N, C-alpha and C positions, 0 to 999 in steps of 0.2 A: 682365194681372196687375200690381199696384201693388207693385214690388219695394222700395220705401222703407218698406213697412209694417213694424211691429215683429214680431219673432219670439219668441213666447211660450215659457217653459220648460215641461218636463214637469210639473212641480208648482209650487205657490206657497205651500207650507206654512210656517209659522214655523219656523226652524231655530236652535236654541240653539248658540252657539259661545263660545269664550272667548279672551282675548288670549294668545298664545304669547310674543311679544316685540315691542318697538318700537324704531325706529331713526330718528334724525334724519338725513335725507338732505341737507338744506340748511337755511339759516335759516328759510325758509318752507315746508319740506316734512317731513312725518313719514310714516314707513312703518310701519303696525301689521300684524302678521301674526296671523291668526286660524286656529283649528284646534279640535280636541276637540270635545266636545258631540255634535251631530248632524251633523258635517262630511261623513260618508259619504253623507248624504242629498242632498248638493249636486251638481248635474251641470254640469260645465264646458262652456261653449258657445264659449269664445274670443271674439275681436273685442271689441266694446265692452260685453261682458255687465255688467249693473248690477243693484243690488238696494237694498232698503230696509234701513237699518240703524237699530236701536233701541238707544240708549245710555241706561243708568240714570243717574238725577240724584242721588239721595240713597241708593242702595243697590240691589242686585239684586232686591229684593222686588217692585219696580214692573214688572218684566219678566213677572212671573207674571200680570199683569192685562191684558197686551196681547192684543186679540182676534185669533182666527185669520185674519181677513181684514182686518186693519188697512189694507192698501193699497187696498181697495175702498170705496166711498162710504159704506155703512152701517157697516162695520167702523171706518171712519175716525172717523165720528161716535161710536161707542162708545169709540174710543181717546181722543177729546177729553174724554169724560166721566170718564176716570180723574182722580181728585182732583189738584190742583196740589200739587207736592211728591213725588208717587208716579209721575206720568206721565213715562215716559222721552222722550228727545229723539229724533225721527225725522227721518233725512236720507237722501238718495240718494248711492250711491257706486259707482264701477266696480270690477271685478276687476282689478287691475294684473297679478297672475300667479296661476297655479294650479299647485300641484305635488302629483301623487298620492303616496300613501303608499309608503314604502320599508321595507326591513327595519330601517332605522335610526330612522325617525320616521314620524308620522302625515302625513295629508293636510293641506296648508296653503293658505291664501288670503292674499296680500298686498293691502293697501288703503292707498293713498297720500292723505294729507290735505294740502290746502293750508292753511297756517296764517295766520289772520287775527288780528292783534293778539298779545298776550303773555299767557301764563297767569300768570307771576309778576308782571306789573304789573296784572293784573285786566282786561285790554283785549280778552281772546280771547273768542269766542263759545263757547256750550257744546260744540259738536263739536270745535273747535280745542283748547279747554281739555282735553276728554277725551283727545284724541290725543296731546297733550304730557304728560300726567300719568298715563295708564293704565299698569297693571302686569300682568305674567303672572298669569293666574287670573281676571282681570275678566271678567265675563260680558256678552254682548250677544245679540241676536236679529237674524236677517236673514230678508228674504223675497225670493227670487229674482224678477227681472222680465223676464230674458231679453235680447234684442238690439233695438238701433235700427237698426245697420248691417246692410243686407240687399240686397246687390247681386244683379243677375241672374246666375244660374249661368255660370260661365266668364269673367266679367267680372274682370280683374286689373290694370286701370288705375284709379288713384284719385286724388281730390283731396281731402285731409283738412284741415280748418280749424277752428281753436279757440283758446281762450285757456288760461290756466294750469289751469283747472279741468277742461278736456278732454284734457290732457296723458296722464293715465293711460289713457283710453279710446284715444286715438290710438296711444300705445305699444303697447297690447294689440292693437289691430287690425293693426299693422305686424308683430307677432310671430305673428299667425294667417295673414297673407297667404302665398301661395306665393313661393318665392325669385325666380320669374320676374316677379313684380309690379313694376310701374312707376308713376310718377306724382309728385305733390308734397305734402308736408306743410307747412302754414303754422301755426305756433304762436306766439301772442302771450303774453309773459310780463312781469311788473312789473319784474324785475331780471335781470341776466345770470346770478346764482346760481341762478335759478329755472329756468333752461334745462337741465333734466336730460337728458342724452343717452340714447338708447334704440336697441337694434338694430332694423334695418330692411333689407328687401331693397336690394340695391345699386342697383336702378333707381328708387328713391324718393329724391328730394331734399328735404331738411328745411331749411326756412327759418324761422330764429328771429327774432322781432321783439321788441325790448325796449321796453316802453311807459313813456314818461315819466309822472311823477306825475300831471301836469295834463292827460293825454290820455284821452279817453273810452275805456273798455274796448271792444275789439272794432274800433275804427276803423282802426288799423293793418292788421289782418288783412283787413278788407273792402278797403281800398286795395290791398293786395298781391295779393289775388284779382283785382281788376279789372285789374291789370296783367299777370296771368299769361295765357300763351298756353294755352288749353285743348287737351287731346289731340284728335287727329282721329279716332281709333278710339273705340268705345264705352268710357265710364268712369263710375264711380260717385263721388258726392261724398258726404262726411260732414262735417257742420258742428255744433258743440256748444260750449257755454260760456254767456256772457252772452246773455240772451234776444235783445237787438237784433242780436247778431252772428249767431246761429243763424238767425233768420228773415230777417236781411239777405243772408246768403249765398244762401238759397233764392230770394229776391226777384231779386237780382242775376242769378243764372244762369238762372232760369225765365222771368221777365218780361222782363229786359233782353237776355239773350244766347241765348234760345231753347233752352235745355236742357230735356229731357224731365223733367217734375217726378217721375216715378217713379224716376228715377235719383239723386235727391237725399234723402239721410237727414239729418234735423236734429233737434236737441234743446236747448231752453233750459234750462240747468241753474239759472240765477240772474238776478236783475233788479236793475239799479242802483237803489239807494233803497229796495228791498224786502227786508224781513227774513223768513226762514222762520218759521212759527208755532212759538213756544217758550213754555213755561210760565213764569210769573213766578219761581218758585223756581229754575228752570234759569238765567234770566237773572242773578238775584241771586248765585247760586254762581259763575257765570262771571265776574262782576264783581269777585269778592273775590280780592285779591292773595294768592298762595301765601306761607305762613309761611316 
């Protein structure tokens, strides 16, 4: 069995949600809490559970035009045919935390956004701008995609490697592991302020790496992994973030250090110099300074 294969969710239907609140965690981090709508359809899986997020550009009307299977090839092609100006922005995000409903409130999902640029200065991308400026009641859609982290049953030793974009997933994985888990988490961030501490089992050591502005993303994490003494007992590796970092971890462990490829889960979230497909209108709105 290839234990690094993805674990799919029960359903992948479009789930309408709304913003409950937003909080700035640090200069480059926003936490948006989602709920309401169809939140009860969402099935939490823990670990690095991720989803497609659809953000309206010029109003919630565009959300009504998102096809049911926009995460699949033909559905995505239909999604791209939504006229510019109506087509929402689609991005992938991890579930940072899930809280079931209580007598005092409904079910909630926390989503942490890395902020690139500034909404007020017109230098933020569409998703960053939305995270900075969204308000309670704003509507979105999500499609659950399940897990990438998939160790063999009983394996509780881990090596977790990522840049700042992988921090929410790494934090959620640590929250889902048993208290007896052990290993190392290597997290590369652009500034000390972006090193958001998170709960983790006592046996897991967190190594923070602050990346200078002129250093290639992922290079520090790859160097730290090369210097790491790997566990003797069976362990599972999770690598995510910039594409070269994720694939570089797998290459280093499997090709150079003889680790079983089935024990390495990896996912490239983004690529240096490559922007995610975004409508012209979304780019123009994101480039407009806030009044």
